[in-house]
C-alpha positions as CSV (number, residue, x, y, z in Angstrom):
1,M,0.0,0.0,0.0
2,D,2.9,2.4,0.7
3,Q,4.2,1.8,-2.9
4,V,0.8,2.6,-4.2
5,H,0.7,5.7,-2.4
6,V,4.1,6.9,-3.5
7,I,3.4,6.1,-7.2
8,R,0.1,8.0,-7.1
9,H,1.5,10.9,-5.3
10,K,4.2,11.3,-7.8
11,V,2.1,11.2,-10.8
12,L,-1.0,13.0,-9.7
13,V,0.6,15.5,-7.3
14,E,4.2,16.0,-8.2
15,K,3.5,15.6,-11.9
16,V,6.4,13.2,-12.5
17,P,5.9,11.3,-15.9
18,A,4.8,7.7,-15.6
19,R,7.8,6.4,-17.6
20,Q,10.3,8.0,-15.1
21,V,8.2,6.6,-12.2
22,A,8.1,3.3,-13.4
23,R,12.0,3.4,-13.9
24,E,12.7,4.7,-10.4
25,M,10.2,2.3,-8.7
26,G,11.2,-0.6,-10.6
27,V,7.6,-1.3,-11.9
28,S,6.1,-1.7,-15.3
29,R,4.3,1.3,-16.9
30,N,1.2,-0.8,-16.9
31,T,1.3,-1.1,-13.2
32,V,1.8,2.7,-12.8
33,R,-1.1,3.4,-15.1
34,R,-3.4,1.0,-13.1
35,Y,-2.4,2.4,-9.8
36,V,-3.2,6.0,-11.1
37,E,-6.4,5.0,-12.5
38,G,-7.6,3.5,-9.0
39,A,-7.3,-0.3,-9.5
40,P,-6.6,-2.1,-6.1
41,P,-3.0,-3.4,-5.6
42,G,-2.5,-7.2,-6.6
43,V,-5.6,-7.3,-8.8
44,R,-4.6,-7.9,-12.4
45,K,-6.9,-7.4,-15.3
46,T,-8.6,-10.6,-16.4
47,V,-7.3,-11.8,-19.8
48,A,-9.6,-14.2,-21.7
49,R,-7.6,-17.2,-22.4
50,P,-8.5,-19.5,-25.4
51,R,-10.2,-22.8,-24.2
52,P,-10.4,-25.0,-27.3
53,V,-11.4,-28.2,-25.4
54,Y,-14.3,-26.5,-23.5
55,D,-15.4,-24.6,-26.5
56,A,-15.6,-27.9,-28.5
57,V,-17.5,-29.8,-25.9
58,V,-19.7,-27.1,-24.1
59,G,-22.6,-27.4,-26.5
60,R,-22.9,-31.0,-26.3
61,M,-22.7,-30.9,-22.5
62,E,-25.5,-28.4,-22.4
63,Q,-27.5,-30.4,-24.9
64,L,-27.2,-33.6,-22.9
65,L,-28.0,-32.0,-19.5
66,T,-31.1,-30.4,-20.7
67,R,-32.6,-33.2,-22.6
68,S,-31.6,-35.9,-19.8
69,S,-35.0,-35.5,-18.1
70,A,-36.5,-37.5,-21.1
71,W,-34.3,-40.5,-20.3
72,T,-33.7,-40.5,-16.6
73,G,-36.1,-40.5,-13.7
74,G,-36.4,-40.9,-9.9
75,K,-33.0,-41.7,-8.5
76,Q,-31.7,-42.8,-11.9
77,R,-30.3,-39.4,-12.8
78,L,-27.3,-38.3,-14.9
79,T,-24.1,-37.8,-13.0
80,A,-21.0,-36.0,-13.9
81,A,-19.1,-39.2,-14.1
82,R,-21.6,-40.9,-16.5
83,L,-21.8,-37.6,-18.6
84,H,-17.9,-37.8,-18.9
85,E,-18.3,-41.3,-20.1
86,L,-21.0,-40.5,-22.6
87,L,-18.8,-37.5,-24.0
88,R,-15.7,-39.9,-24.3
89,G,-17.9,-42.4,-26.1
90,E,-18.9,-39.8,-28.8
91,G,-15.2,-39.1,-29.4
92,F,-14.6,-35.9,-27.3
93,S,-11.2,-35.7,-25.7
94,V,-12.2,-34.0,-22.4
95,G,-11.2,-34.3,-18.8
96,A,-13.3,-35.5,-16.0
97,S,-12.5,-32.2,-13.9
98,L,-13.7,-30.0,-16.6
99,V,-17.0,-32.0,-16.9
100,R,-17.5,-31.9,-13.1
101,D,-17.0,-28.1,-12.9
102,Y,-19.4,-27.6,-15.9
103,V,-22.1,-29.8,-14.1
104,R,-21.6,-28.0,-10.8
105,E,-22.0,-24.6,-12.5
106,W,-25.0,-25.9,-14.5
107,K,-26.8,-27.0,-11.5
108,R,-26.0,-23.7,-9.6
109,R,-27.5,-21.5,-12.3
110,R,-30.8,-23.5,-12.1
111,Q,-31.2,-24.1,-8.3
112,E,-34.1,-22.4,-6.7
113,V,-33.8,-19.3,-4.6
114,F,-36.1,-19.3,-1.5
115,V,-37.9,-16.2,-0.5
116,P,-38.1,-15.4,3.2
117,L,-41.8,-15.2,4.0
118,V,-43.9,-13.3,6.5
119,Y,-47.0,-15.0,8.2
120,R,-49.7,-12.9,9.5
121,P,-52.1,-13.9,12.2
122,G,-54.8,-16.1,11.1
123,D,-53.9,-16.1,7.5
124,L,-52.3,-19.3,6.6
125,G,-52.3,-22.9,7.8
126,E,-50.4,-25.8,6.4
127,I,-51.7,-29.4,6.2
128,D,-50.0,-32.7,5.5
129,F,-50.2,-36.4,6.2
130,F,-47.2,-38.4,7.5
131,E,-46.7,-42.2,7.9
132,V,-46.1,-43.4,11.3
133,L,-46.1,-46.7,13.4
134,A,-48.3,-47.3,16.4
135,D,-49.0,-50.3,18.7
136,V,-52.7,-50.7,18.8
137,A,-54.1,-53.3,21.2
138,G,-50.8,-55.0,21.4
139,Q,-50.2,-55.2,17.5
140,R,-47.9,-52.9,15.6
141,Q,-49.5,-51.2,12.7
142,K,-49.0,-48.4,10.3
143,A,-51.0,-45.4,10.9
144,H,-51.3,-41.9,9.2
145,L,-50.5,-38.6,11.1
146,F,-52.7,-35.7,10.0
147,L,-50.9,-32.3,11.0
148,M,-52.5,-28.9,10.8
149,R,-50.1,-26.1,11.6
150,P,-51.2,-22.3,11.8
151,M,-48.1,-20.8,10.6
152,F,-48.1,-17.6,12.6
153,S,-48.3,-19.1,16.0
154,G,-46.7,-22.5,15.1
155,R,-49.5,-24.3,17.2
156,D,-49.9,-27.9,16.1
157,F,-52.9,-30.2,15.8
158,A,-52.1,-33.7,15.2
159,W,-54.3,-36.8,15.0
160,L,-53.7,-40.5,13.9
161,F,-55.9,-42.2,11.4
162,P,-55.8,-45.9,10.1
163,R,-56.1,-44.7,6.5
164,Q,-55.4,-41.6,4.3
165,D,-58.6,-41.5,2.5
166,Q,-61.1,-38.7,2.0
167,V,-62.9,-39.4,5.2
168,C,-60.0,-39.3,7.4
169,F,-58.8,-36.2,5.6
170,F,-62.0,-34.4,6.3
171,E,-62.3,-35.8,9.9
172,G,-58.8,-34.3,10.5
173,H,-60.1,-31.0,9.4
174,V,-63.2,-30.9,11.6
175,R,-61.3,-32.0,14.7
176,A,-58.5,-29.4,14.1
177,F,-61.0,-26.6,13.6
178,A,-62.8,-27.6,16.7
179,H,-59.6,-27.9,18.7
180,L,-58.3,-24.6,17.5
181,G,-61.6,-22.7,17.9
182,G,-61.4,-21.1,14.5
183,V,-60.3,-21.5,10.8
184,P,-57.4,-20.0,8.9
185,H,-58.3,-17.9,6.0
186,R,-56.1,-19.9,3.8
187,L,-54.9,-23.6,3.9
188,L,-52.0,-25.0,1.9
189,Y,-52.0,-28.6,0.8
190,D,-50.0,-31.0,-1.4
191,N,-52.0,-32.2,-4.4
192,L,-53.7,-34.9,-2.3
193,R,-56.1,-37.2,-4.0
194,P,-59.0,-36.6,-1.4
195,A,-58.8,-32.9,-2.5
196,V,-57.6,-32.7,-6.0
197,R,-59.1,-34.8,-8.8
198,R,-56.5,-33.8,-11.4
199,I,-54.2,-31.0,-12.3
200,V,-54.8,-29.1,-15.4
201,G,-51.8,-26.9,-16.2
202,S,-51.6,-24.6,-13.2
203,Q,-55.3,-25.2,-12.3
204,R,-56.7,-27.9,-10.0
205,E,-60.0,-29.8,-10.5
206,L,-61.2,-30.3,-7.0
207,S,-63.4,-33.0,-5.7
208,P,-66.9,-32.1,-4.9
209,R,-66.7,-33.2,-1.5
210,F,-63.8,-31.0,-0.8
211,E,-65.4,-27.9,-2.3
212,A,-68.3,-28.7,0.0
213,L,-65.9,-28.7,3.0
214,A,-64.2,-25.4,1.8
215,S,-67.6,-23.7,1.3
216,H,-68.8,-24.9,4.8
217,Y,-65.8,-23.4,6.6
218,L,-65.3,-20.6,4.1
219,F,-61.6,-21.0,3.8
220,E,-59.4,-20.6,0.6
221,S,-57.6,-23.8,-0.6
222,C,-54.1,-23.3,-2.0
223,F,-51.9,-26.0,-3.4
224,A,-48.0,-26.4,-3.7
225,R,-46.5,-27.1,-6.8
226,P,-46.1,-30.9,-7.7
227,A,-43.0,-32.6,-6.4
228,T,-42.0,-29.4,-4.3
229,G,-42.4,-30.2,-0.7
230,H,-40.5,-27.1,0.3
231,D,-43.5,-25.0,-0.9
232,K,-45.0,-25.8,2.6
233,G,-41.8,-26.4,4.3
234,G,-43.2,-25.4,7.7
235,V,-45.5,-28.4,8.1
236,E,-43.1,-30.7,6.4
237,S,-40.3,-30.0,8.9
238,R,-42.7,-30.0,11.8
239,G,-44.1,-33.3,10.8
240,R,-40.6,-34.8,10.9
241,A,-39.9,-33.2,14.3
242,V,-43.3,-34.6,15.8
243,R,-42.5,-38.0,14.5
244,L,-39.1,-38.0,16.0
245,S,-39.8,-36.0,19.4
246,E,-43.4,-37.1,20.3
247,L,-43.6,-40.6,18.6
248,V,-40.6,-42.2,19.8
249,P,-40.7,-44.6,21.5
250,I,-43.5,-46.0,19.3
251,P,-46.8,-45.1,21.0
252,A,-49.2,-47.7,22.4
253,G,-52.8,-47.7,23.4
254,P,-56.1,-49.6,22.9
255,D,-57.1,-47.6,19.8
256,L,-55.8,-44.7,17.8
257,D,-58.0,-42.2,19.4
258,T,-56.6,-42.8,22.8
259,I,-53.0,-42.5,21.4
260,S,-54.1,-39.4,19.5
261,R,-55.6,-37.8,22.7
262,A,-52.3,-38.4,24.5
263,L,-50.2,-36.9,21.7
264,M,-52.4,-33.7,21.8
265,E,-51.9,-33.4,25.5
266,R,-48.1,-33.4,25.0
267,L,-48.2,-30.9,22.1
268,D,-50.4,-28.5,24.1
269,A,-48.1,-28.8,27.2
270,R,-45.1,-28.1,24.8
271,A,-46.9,-25.2,23.3
272,A,-47.4,-23.6,26.7
273,T,-43.6,-23.6,27.2
274,T,-42.0,-23.1,24.0
275,R,-40.9,-19.5,23.4
276,D,-39.9,-17.6,20.3
277,R,-37.1,-15.0,20.1
278,D,-39.3,-12.3,21.5
279,G,-40.1,-14.5,24.7
280,R,-43.7,-15.2,23.9
281,T,-45.0,-18.8,24.3
282,V,-46.8,-20.6,21.3
283,L,-50.1,-20.1,23.1
284,E,-49.6,-16.5,23.6
285,R,-49.0,-16.0,20.0
286,F,-51.9,-18.3,19.1
287,A,-54.2,-16.1,21.4
288,E,-53.3,-13.3,18.8
289,E,-53.8,-15.7,15.9
290,Q,-57.3,-17.0,17.0
291,A,-58.7,-13.5,17.2
292,A,-57.9,-13.1,13.6
293,M,-59.3,-16.5,12.4
294,L,-62.6,-17.3,10.6
295,P,-65.3,-18.2,13.3
296,L,-66.6,-21.7,13.3
297,P,-70.0,-22.3,11.6
298,A,-73.0,-23.0,13.8
299,A,-73.3,-26.7,12.6
300,G,-70.5,-29.0,12.1
301,F,-69.4,-30.7,8.8
302,R,-70.3,-34.4,8.8
303,S,-67.0,-35.8,7.4
304,A,-68.8,-39.4,6.6
305,A,-68.9,-40.3,3.0
306,V,-72.3,-40.9,1.8
307,R,-73.1,-44.2,-0.3
308,L,-76.4,-45.5,-1.6
309,A,-76.6,-49.3,-1.6
310,T,-79.3,-52.1,-2.0
311,V,-79.8,-54.7,0.9
312,S,-79.1,-58.1,-0.8
313,R,-81.3,-61.3,-0.2
314,R,-78.8,-62.1,2.5
315,S,-79.7,-58.9,4.1
316,L,-76.2,-57.7,3.5
317,V,-75.0,-54.4,2.1
318,Q,-71.6,-54.1,0.2
319,I,-69.8,-50.9,1.0
320,E,-66.3,-50.2,-0.5
321,G,-65.6,-54.0,-0.6
322,A,-66.8,-54.8,2.9
323,W,-70.2,-56.4,3.9
324,Y,-72.5,-55.1,6.6
325,S,-75.7,-56.8,7.9
326,A,-79.0,-55.0,7.9
327,P,-82.4,-56.0,9.5
328,C,-83.8,-58.8,7.5
329,Q,-87.0,-56.7,6.8
330,W,-84.9,-54.4,4.7
331,A,-83.8,-57.1,2.2
332,G,-84.3,-55.7,-1.3
333,L,-84.7,-52.2,-0.4
334,E,-82.5,-49.1,-0.9
335,V,-80.4,-47.6,2.1
336,T,-78.2,-44.9,2.8
337,A,-74.7,-45.6,4.2
338,Y,-72.8,-43.1,6.1
339,V,-69.0,-44.2,6.1
340,G,-67.1,-42.6,8.8
341,V,-63.4,-43.2,10.0
342,S,-64.2,-46.1,12.4
343,E,-68.0,-46.6,11.9
344,V,-70.5,-47.2,9.1
345,E,-74.1,-46.2,9.7
346,L,-76.9,-47.7,7.5
347,V,-80.2,-45.7,7.4
348,G,-83.0,-47.5,5.9
349,P,-86.9,-47.0,5.9
350,L,-87.4,-48.6,9.5
351,G,-84.5,-47.0,11.2
352,R,-80.7,-47.1,11.4
353,V,-78.0,-49.4,12.5
354,S,-74.4,-49.1,12.9
355,H,-71.3,-51.3,12.3
356,P,-67.5,-51.1,13.0
357,R,-65.8,-50.1,9.7
358,Q,-64.2,-53.0,8.0
359,R,-61.3,-53.6,5.6
360,L,-61.8,-54.8,2.0
361,G,-63.1,-58.4,2.0
362,Q,-64.2,-58.3,5.6
363,R,-67.8,-58.3,7.0
364,S,-69.6,-57.4,10.2
365,V,-72.8,-59.4,10.7
366,D,-75.2,-58.8,13.7
367,Y,-77.3,-61.9,14.0
368,R,-79.8,-59.9,15.9
369,H,-80.9,-58.7,12.5
370,Y,-82.0,-62.2,11.5
371,L,-84.1,-63.1,14.6
372,P,-87.4,-63.4,12.6
373,E,-85.9,-65.7,10.0
374,L,-84.0,-67.7,12.6
375,A,-87.2,-68.1,14.7
376,R,-88.5,-70.3,11.6
377,K,-85.1,-72.0,10.9
378,P,-83.8,-74.1,13.8
379,Q,-81.0,-75.7,11.7
380,A,-79.7,-72.2,10.9
381,V,-79.8,-71.3,14.7
382,R,-77.6,-74.3,15.3
383,Q,-75.2,-73.2,12.5
384,V,-74.8,-69.8,14.1
385,A,-75.4,-70.4,17.7
386,P,-72.0,-69.0,19.1
387,E,-72.3,-65.7,17.0
388,L,-76.0,-65.3,17.7
389,T,-75.5,-65.8,21.6
390,R,-72.6,-63.4,21.4
391,D,-74.6,-60.7,19.8
392,L,-77.7,-61.3,22.1
393,G,-75.5,-61.3,25.1
394,E,-76.3,-63.0,28.5
395,P,-78.3,-64.9,29.7
396,F,-78.9,-66.4,26.0
397,G,-75.4,-67.9,26.0
398,R,-76.0,-69.7,29.3
399,A,-79.6,-70.7,28.2
400,W,-78.2,-72.2,24.9
401,Q,-75.6,-74.2,26.7
402,E,-78.1,-75.6,29.2
403,L,-80.5,-76.6,26.3
404,V,-77.7,-78.5,24.6
405,D,-76.5,-80.0,27.8
406,C,-80.2,-81.3,28.5
407,H,-81.5,-82.1,25.0
408,G,-78.5,-82.2,22.6
409,P,-77.8,-79.7,19.9
410,R,-80.6,-80.7,17.6
411,E,-83.5,-80.4,19.9
412,A,-81.9,-77.4,21.6
413,A,-82.0,-75.4,18.3
414,R,-85.8,-76.1,18.0
415,I,-86.4,-74.8,21.5
416,F,-84.0,-71.9,21.0
417,A,-85.9,-71.0,17.8
418,R,-89.1,-70.6,19.9
419,V,-87.2,-68.6,22.4
420,L,-86.0,-66.2,19.5
421,Q,-89.7,-65.8,18.4
422,S,-90.5,-64.6,22.0
423,V,-87.7,-62.2,21.6
424,V,-89.4,-60.9,18.4
425,D,-92.7,-60.6,20.0
426,R,-91.7,-59.2,23.4
427,G,-88.2,-57.7,23.1
428,R,-84.9,-58.7,24.1
429,D,-84.9,-57.2,27.7
430,S,-88.1,-58.8,28.6
431,V,-87.1,-62.2,27.4
432,A,-83.7,-61.8,29.0
433,E,-85.3,-61.1,32.4
434,T,-87.5,-64.2,32.1
435,I,-84.7,-66.5,31.3
436,E,-82.7,-65.3,34.1
437,L,-85.6,-66.2,36.5
438,A,-86.2,-69.6,34.8
439,L,-82.4,-70.4,35.0
440,A,-82.3,-69.6,38.5
441,S,-85.5,-71.5,39.6
442,G,-84.7,-74.5,37.1
443,E,-88.2,-73.9,35.4
444,P,-88.3,-75.2,31.7
445,L,-87.7,-72.3,29.4
446,L,-90.8,-72.7,27.1
447,L,-93.0,-72.9,30.2
448,A,-91.5,-69.6,31.6
449,L,-92.0,-67.9,28.4
450,L,-95.7,-68.9,28.0
451,T,-97.6,-65.7,28.3
452,P,-100.1,-66.1,31.2
453,P,-103.7,-65.6,30.5
454,T,-105.1,-62.1,31.1
455,P,-107.6,-62.3,34.0
456,A,-111.1,-61.1,33.4
457,A,-111.8,-57.7,34.7
458,D,-114.3,-57.8,37.6
459,L,-117.6,-56.0,36.8
460,P,-118.6,-53.2,39.1
461,S,-121.3,-53.9,41.3
462,C,-123.2,-50.8,40.1
463,D,-123.6,-52.6,36.6
464,I,-125.6,-55.6,38.0
465,P,-129.2,-55.2,37.9
466,D,-130.8,-54.8,41.3
467,R,-133.1,-57.8,40.9
468,L,-130.1,-60.1,40.3
469,K,-127.9,-58.8,43.2
470,A,-129.5,-61.2,45.7
471,F,-128.5,-64.2,43.8
472,E,-125.1,-65.8,44.4
473,V,-123.5,-68.1,41.8
474,L,-121.1,-70.7,43.2
475,A,-118.2,-72.0,41.3
476,A,-118.5,-75.4,40.0
477,R,-116.5,-78.4,41.7
478,V,-115.5,-81.7,40.2
479,A,-117.1,-83.5,43.1
480,D,-120.5,-82.0,42.1
481,F,-120.1,-83.6,38.5
482,D,-119.3,-87.0,40.2
483,A,-122.3,-86.7,42.3
484,L,-124.3,-85.9,39.3
485,L,-122.9,-88.7,37.2
486,G,-123.3,-91.2,40.1
487,G,-127.0,-90.3,40.7
488,G,-127.8,-90.6,37.2
489,R,-126.9,-94.4,36.9
């Protein structure tokens, strides 16, 4: 720096010719000129050098890299090493380092630049599903974690579902809005099948049920670009964190609802203590956000899917590949099925019945629906006796076992069919009470179930004519008839 100062002072202040300064200082005239023009010391002017190998191969490298998307896919991508081999195979004499440097620069020019976003209270929430494991009733199974995250406060709502279908997707929304006490103005999604039927250019064709959900809660639905999870990086990163911090060790419980409630307790407790850089907790930020959210509608949204079906001659209804029984009086009729997360409700002309939701190929049969038919078919009673007594409950199981022990299964089925007819006529609870008394006293079941004759009502004395009130009619006795018969011989 001292040399630069001296050179500039001699030339600019002392007016010494640049040639003389260069000779006196022992530097070139070009250096003197650069210092006088203000160039920093040690920086030389870049001179373009000829690159004959690069110039010969750069066009082909650009062409192969640009078109590689047509013949690569997934993890089978074009690497710099493979590109070098392709170029050598085409006759180019090029070094591997030159190819690596070009590929690195080619990727750098095309990498995406992320914009720092600003989240406002109540404006945006992000939603996604994550695959997790859970031990349900002692068995390890795959579950799907529904996560909604309002982005201003960062408060989480998470719930575990057995599937990732549209019903669970909607049920997650309903539970999340109820838990948060409000609805964000906008919700950001992946292009999930429960919401998006297909993508047409930059537009999404939404499923009718999802449009109904958005109209019910009045939120605006937004969608990330395909295959770009960082468009909603907040929920993506939070989902991984919940899976690692809250679901390790693998959670266990009798059912997914119990596991989910325990998970929400932990998340809410963490929200009460986690603070941001300003010292505010998540719950304090959420109080500000909740005030800016959309209010909940007066009526809730029913997440169950609606299906129309016909009851078969077996009094079964097929819903999404599973079979459910209906009262035998409904055979051949149309019913409406409401398919929920864990329950299927059948609504028919004579009422409604519910079943646990089954998987593809499974069936749920309640043999109480077949009592009128079983009362006429003793052999069918014998065939389904364990399942029938299970559905009827006690004391019918003990009654069946006692009949089998006393009469054998064939005769027991005939007697039990008559018991079932009494259930149809009088109701389950009344017959169960009678059976309990009969089993305790040892009275035969059929005798106990006989309906006692209704006693005749006594006539009020005021209805008897006055002239007949003095007469007394005695009840007949068998001895009187014996006397009559004996006297007549």
